[in-house]
C-alpha positions in Angstrom: 101.6 90.8 96.9 98.8 88.2 97.0 95.7 89.9 98.2 92.5 88.3 99.3 89.5 90.8 99.2 86.7 89.6 101.4 83.2 91.0 100.6 81.5 92.8 97.7 80.0 95.8 99.3 80.1 99.3 98.0 83.5 100.0 99.5 84.9 97.0 97.6 84.4 98.8 94.3 86.8 101.5 95.7 89.4 99.0 97.0 89.5 96.5 94.2 90.5 98.7 91.4 93.3 100.2 93.5 94.7 96.9 94.3 94.6 95.9 90.6 95.9 99.2 89.4 98.9 98.8 91.8 99.8 95.4 90.4 98.7 93.2 93.1 97.4 89.7 92.4 93.9 89.8 93.8 91.5 86.9 94.6 88.0 87.9 95.7 85.8 85.9 98.0 82.2 86.7 98.8 79.7 84.7 100.7 76.8 85.8 98.6 78.2 84.8 95.2 78.8 88.3 94.0 82.6 88.0 93.5 82.2 87.3 89.9 80.3 90.4 89.1 83.0 92.3 91.0 85.8 90.6 89.2 84.2 91.2 85.9 84.1 94.8 86.4 87.3 95.6 88.0 89.8 92.7 87.5 91.2 89.9 89.8 90.0 86.5 90.0 87.4 84.7 92.0 88.5 82.6 95.0 86.9 79.1 95.5 86.4 79.4 99.1 87.2 81.6 102.2 89.7 78.9 103.5 91.4 78.7 100.2 92.0 82.6 99.9 93.3 82.8 103.4 95.7 79.8 102.6 96.9 81.6 99.5 97.1 85.3 100.4 99.7 87.5 102.0 97.1 90.0 103.2 93.2 90.2 103.4 91.2 93.3 102.7 88.0 93.1 104.8 85.1 94.7 102.8 82.2 93.0 104.7 79.5 94.3 107.0 80.6 95.6 110.3 79.2 92.6 112.7 81.4 90.2 110.6 84.7 92.0 111.1 85.9 90.3 114.2 85.5 86.8 113.2 87.2 87.5 109.6 90.1 89.3 111.2 90.7 86.6 113.7 90.5 83.8 110.9 92.9 85.7 108.8 95.4 86.3 111.8 95.3 82.7 112.7 96.4 81.9 109.1 99.2 84.5 109.4 97.8 86.9 107.1 98.0 90.8 107.5 94.7 92.5 107.6 93.4 95.9 106.3 89.8 96.1 107.7 87.1 98.7 106.7 86.0 101.0 109.4 84.6 100.7 111.9 87.0 98.0 113.2 84.1 96.4 115.0 80.6 97.1 116.1 81.6 96.7 119.9 84.6 97.6 122.0 85.1 93.9 122.9 85.0 92.9 119.3 87.5 95.6 118.3 89.9 94.6 121.1 89.6 91.0 120.4 90.6 91.5 116.8 93.6 93.7 117.6 94.7 91.1 120.3 94.5 88.2 117.5 96.7 90.2 115.3 99.1 91.2 117.8 99.4 87.6 119.1 100.0 86.2 115.4 102.5 89.1 114.6 100.6 90.3 111.6 99.6 94.0 110.8 96.0 95.2 111.5 95.3 98.3 109.5 92.0 100.1 110.2 90.8 101.7 106.8 90.1 105.1 108.0 90.3 106.6 104.6 89.6 110.1 105.4 93.0 110.3 106.8 94.4 110.0 103.3 92.1 112.8 101.7 94.4 115.7 100.7 92.6 118.3 102.6 92.6 116.3 105.9 96.1 115.2 105.5 97.3 118.7 104.8 95.2 119.9 107.9 97.0 117.3 110.1 100.3 118.4 108.9 99.6 122.0 109.5 98.4 121.2 113.1 101.3 119.3 113.7 103.6 122.1 112.5 101.9 124.4 114.9 100.5 126.7 112.1 97.3 127.5 114.0 98.8 127.1 117.3 97.1 125.0 120.0 93.7 123.7 118.8 90.9 125.2 120.6 87.6 124.8 118.8 87.3 122.2 115.9 84.1 121.8 113.8 83.5 119.1 111.3 80.6 118.4 109.2 79.8 115.3 106.7 76.7 115.1 104.6 76.1 111.9 102.7 73.4 110.0 100.9 72.2 107.2 103.2 73.8 103.9 102.1 70.7 102.0 102.2 71.0 99.4 99.3 72.4 97.1 101.8 69.6 96.4 104.5 72.0 96.0 107.4 72.8 99.7 107.5 69.3 100.6 108.6 69.8 97.9 111.5 71.4 100.0 114.3 72.3 96.7 116.1 74.6 95.7 113.2 75.7 99.2 111.8 75.7 101.4 114.9 73.8 103.9 113.0 75.0 107.3 112.0 77.6 107.8 114.8 79.4 104.4 114.1 79.1 104.4 110.3 79.5 108.2 109.2 80.5 110.3 112.0 83.3 108.0 113.2 85.4 109.6 110.4 85.3 113.0 112.0 85.3 111.5 115.7 88.7 110.0 114.4 89.8 113.3 113.0 88.9 115.2 116.1 91.0 112.7 118.2 93.8 112.9 115.7 94.1 116.8 115.7 93.2 117.6 119.3 94.2 114.7 121.2 92.3 112.1 123.4 88.7 112.6 124.2 87.7 113.1 127.8 83.9 113.3 127.3 81.2 113.4 124.6 77.5 114.5 124.4 75.4 113.7 121.3 72.0 114.3 120.1 70.0 113.0 117.1 66.9 113.5 114.8 66.1 110.6 112.4 63.0 109.5 110.4 62.3 106.8 107.8 63.2 103.2 107.6 64.8 100.7 105.2 66.5 102.4 102.2 64.9 105.8 103.0 66.4 106.9 106.4 67.0 110.7 106.7 68.8 111.8 109.9 71.3 114.1 111.4 73.4 113.9 114.6 75.5 116.3 116.3 78.3 115.5 119.1 80.4 117.6 121.3 83.7 116.1 122.2 85.7 117.6 125.0 89.4 116.7 124.7 91.9 115.9 127.6 93.7 119.0 126.3 90.7 121.3 126.9 90.0 121.6 123.1 86.3 121.2 122.1 85.2 119.5 118.9 81.8 119.6 117.3 81.0 116.9 114.8 77.8 117.2 112.7 76.7 114.3 110.4 73.7 114.1 108.1 72.3 111.0 106.3 70.4 112.7 103.3 68.0 111.8 100.6 69.1 110.2 97.3 70.7 112.6 95.1 72.3 115.0 97.7 75.8 116.2 96.8 78.4 114.5 99.3 79.9 117.5 101.4 82.4 117.6 104.1 83.7 120.7 105.9 86.0 121.7 108.7 86.9 124.7 110.8 90.0 124.4 113.1 90.4 127.3 115.4 93.7 127.5 117.3 95.4 130.0 119.5 97.2 131.4 116.4 94.9 131.0 113.6 91.9 129.4 111.7 92.1 126.7 109.1 89.0 126.1 107.0 87.9 123.7 104.2 84.6 123.1 102.2 84.7 120.3 99.9 82.1 122.0 97.4 84.0 125.1 97.5 87.3 123.5 96.7 86.5 120.5 94.6 90.0 120.0 93.1 90.1 117.5 90.2 87.1 115.3 89.7 86.9 112.1 87.6 84.0 112.2 85.3 81.8 109.4 85.9 82.8 108.4 89.4 79.3 108.9 90.6 77.4 107.9 87.6 74.3 105.9 87.4 76.3 103.0 86.3 77.9 102.7 89.8 74.7 103.5 92.0 76.4 101.6 94.9 79.0 104.3 95.2 76.7 107.1 95.4 77.3 107.7 99.3 81.1 107.7 98.8 82.8 111.1 98.4 84.0 112.0 94.9 87.7 111.5 94.2 89.6 114.7 94.2 93.2 113.7 93.5 95.2 111.9 90.8 95.8 109.0 93.3 92.4 108.3 95.0 92.4 108.3 98.9 91.6 104.7 98.7 94.6 103.9 96.7 96.9 105.9 98.9 95.8 104.1 101.9 96.2 100.7 100.1 99.7 101.9 99.1 100.6 102.6 102.7 99.3 99.2 104.0 101.1 97.4 101.3 104.4 99.4 101.9 104.2 98.7 105.6 103.9 94.9 105.0 106.9 95.0 102.5 109.2 97.4 104.2 108.1 97.7 107.8 107.3 101.4 107.5 105.2 103.0 110.0 101.5 103.4 109.2 99.5 106.6 109.8 96.3 104.8 111.3 97.1 102.3 113.9 95.1 99.3 115.4 94.9 101.6 118.6 93.4 104.3 116.5 90.7 101.9 115.3 89.9 100.9 119.0 89.7 104.6 120.0 87.4 105.6 117.2 85.0 102.7 118.1 85.1 103.6 121.8 84.3 107.2 121.1 81.4 106.4 118.8 80.0 103.9 121.4 80.3 106.6 124.0 78.3 108.8 121.8 75.6 106.2 121.2 75.4 105.8 124.9 74.8 109.5 125.2 72.0 109.4 122.5 70.3 106.7 124.8 70.6 108.4 128.1 70.7 112.1 127.0 73.7 112.6 129.3 77.2 113.6 128.6 79.5 110.4 128.9 82.8 110.6 130.5 85.4 108.3 128.9 87.4 105.9 131.1 91.0 106.7 132.0 92.3 103.9 129.8 90.2 105.3 127.0 91.6 108.7 127.4 95.2 107.4 127.5 94.7 105.2 124.3 
């Protein structure tokens, strides 16, 4: 396919190699002139303009800061272009719903890039829960520790990024909803210090699901050099399923987190022969070419944004936030 990759943030350095390796024709457009550097390192060609790349491509991969997602998705939809959009789908519920509506009206696929769904341990956990291996989920615990991605200043501006809940914890909020069903309420707390590219903080959210299950999600933005780590413990009526990325690293590619690619230091190490980023891109491309179902839908993207926003409201008010019936039913 012809792919227009929009933006040159850290996530683009994970997406572009996967597109190129899978044989797609990629043109990269960035508003800040960084496309040439990205193409020089990973392949593809530089697009002359945003309008040109949309007129040319079959699908767009949106790798820009969160506040820009809605406008780019809407323009791509208007051009009849399928869209893969980096998480979160948008910074606000209204923007997320507008982006989804634009793609639905245009008849194009909108694929929220919730890449954690494609990490082998999380994929296996979902399959195990769906099979009933642990019975009915009762208490789920997730943790995620990552270096603060402060090299791009917008992350430190919560009005733009949404902070730790919207940018980091959203992965585990999505997993909690996927494994235990729609959320009925959320209560969150946070401690944070620092500014600019030196923010260190932690947040904890307790999600009560409509099913009665309870999920605990803990996220940490850590100092530079901290090892990326994720864990989960899924307790059900018939058993417990546990995972710790540092205890079970699998296969690591030497150099994936080297000093030559400091912009990717906040990303988890790759632990499979096909990276999770390549796996999600393959699923998106297959869905476009064959009509196959996807494992993360536009509705999932909206629900994750809604849940993160409710958690942020809990941080502001100090209260548990009940989710509206339409959100519980999404």
